[in-house]
C-alpha positions in Angstrom: 58.7 -8.7 68.8 58.2 -12.5 68.1 54.5 -11.7 67.3 55.6 -9.5 64.5 57.9 -11.5 63.0 55.5 -14.5 62.9 53.0 -12.1 61.1 55.6 -10.8 58.7 56.5 -14.4 58.0 53.3 -15.5 57.2 52.3 -12.6 55.0 55.5 -13.1 53.1 54.9 -16.7 52.9 51.1 -15.8 51.6 52.6 -13.7 49.0 54.9 -15.8 47.8 52.3 -18.7 47.3 49.9 -16.6 45.6 52.7 -15.2 43.2 53.5 -18.7 42.5 50.1 -19.5 41.1 50.0 -16.3 39.1 53.3 -17.5 37.4 52.4 -21.1 37.0 50.0 -19.9 34.1 51.5 -20.0 30.7 49.3 -20.8 27.9 51.0 -22.4 25.0 49.7 -24.8 22.2 50.6 -28.4 22.4 51.2 -30.4 19.4 49.6 -29.1 16.0 46.3 -27.6 14.8 44.0 -30.3 13.2 41.4 -29.2 10.4 38.9 -31.8 9.1 36.3 -31.9 6.7 33.5 -34.1 6.7 30.4 -33.6 4.2 29.3 -30.1 4.5 31.3 -29.4 7.8 34.8 -28.3 9.0 36.3 -28.8 12.3 39.1 -27.4 13.8 41.1 -28.6 17.2 43.7 -27.6 19.4 45.2 -28.7 22.7 46.1 -26.0 25.1 48.1 -26.2 28.0 49.7 -24.2 30.8 46.2 -22.5 31.7 46.6 -22.9 35.5 44.2 -24.1 38.0 41.1 -23.1 36.7 37.8 -24.6 36.0 37.4 -23.7 32.4 38.6 -21.4 29.6 37.1 -19.4 26.9 38.4 -19.5 23.3 36.9 -17.8 20.0 37.2 -19.1 16.6 37.2 -16.1 13.8 38.0 -16.0 10.2 36.8 -16.9 6.5 36.1 -20.0 4.6 35.9 -19.5 0.5 34.2 -22.1 -0.8 33.2 -23.7 -4.3 30.4 -26.1 -4.2 28.3 -28.1 -6.8 25.1 -30.2 -7.0 25.7 -33.8 -8.1 23.3 -36.5 -8.7 23.4 -39.7 -6.8 25.2 -41.5 -9.3 27.9 -38.9 -9.2 27.0 -37.0 -12.4 27.3 -33.0 -12.5 24.7 -31.3 -13.8 25.2 -28.4 -16.4 24.5 -25.8 -13.4 27.9 -23.7 -12.5 29.6 -24.1 -9.3 28.8 -21.6 -6.4 31.4 -19.3 -5.1 30.9 -18.3 -1.5 32.4 -16.8 1.4 31.4 -18.1 5.0 32.3 -15.5 7.7 33.0 -17.4 10.8 32.6 -16.2 14.3 32.1 -18.6 17.3 32.9 -18.7 21.1 32.9 -21.6 23.5 34.1 -22.4 27.1 36.1 -25.5 27.5 36.8 -27.6 30.4 40.4 -27.4 32.1 41.7 -30.5 33.6 45.5 -30.2 35.3 45.7 -26.6 33.2 45.1 -28.6 29.8 42.1 -28.3 27.4 41.1 -29.5 24.0 39.3 -26.7 21.9 37.2 -27.9 19.1 34.9 -25.7 16.6 32.7 -27.1 14.0 31.5 -25.0 11.4 28.5 -26.4 9.5 27.3 -25.9 6.9 30.5 -24.6 4.8 28.2 -24.4 1.6 24.8 -22.8 1.7 24.1 -24.2 -1.9 20.9 -25.9 -2.0 20.1 -28.7 -4.1 17.1 -30.1 -6.2 15.7 -33.4 -4.8 17.8 -36.3 -5.9 20.9 -34.2 -5.8 23.6 -33.4 -3.0 26.1 -30.5 -2.3 29.5 -31.6 -3.0 32.4 -29.3 -1.8 34.7 -29.2 -4.6 37.4 -27.0 -3.2 37.9 -24.6 -0.3 40.3 -22.5 1.4 40.1 -21.5 5.3 42.0 -18.4 7.1 40.7 -19.1 10.8 42.2 -18.0 14.1 41.3 -19.4 17.6 42.1 -17.1 20.4 41.5 -16.7 24.0 43.4 -17.1 27.4 46.5 -15.3 26.0 47.0 -17.9 23.1 46.3 -17.2 19.4 46.4 -20.2 16.8 46.3 -19.3 13.3 45.4 -22.1 10.7 45.3 -21.5 7.0 45.2 -24.1 4.1 43.0 -25.7 1.5 41.5 -28.7 0.8 
């Protein structure tokens, strides 16, 4: 009889320990989403916590970036050519290391303009709007704005 109670006790303890691990994961964003532009690239970053005891987590980036770009001379003058308007469709995926249930997710979209300038000129992003979503592991983060 003692053997039955001991086995039953071990089984209950095992279930409780395993269920505690399952309930410990509660993914959520920490802080705010960061969107930065450098040259012809856009980087979006977010910090995610509550992922549990896993070695890595997979996240996806999707959405669009509407860009208005133009060629400029080295001296900063605008040639008479018109601006180029385009929409960049974004679709990326990545695995990010998790430490103590937390990871930092960062995606870089480059180039955000496909404009090609003649020799001696460079692409300048004059304006852009973005509507992007980071999703995965039970978290969805929407980021939209303009620059």
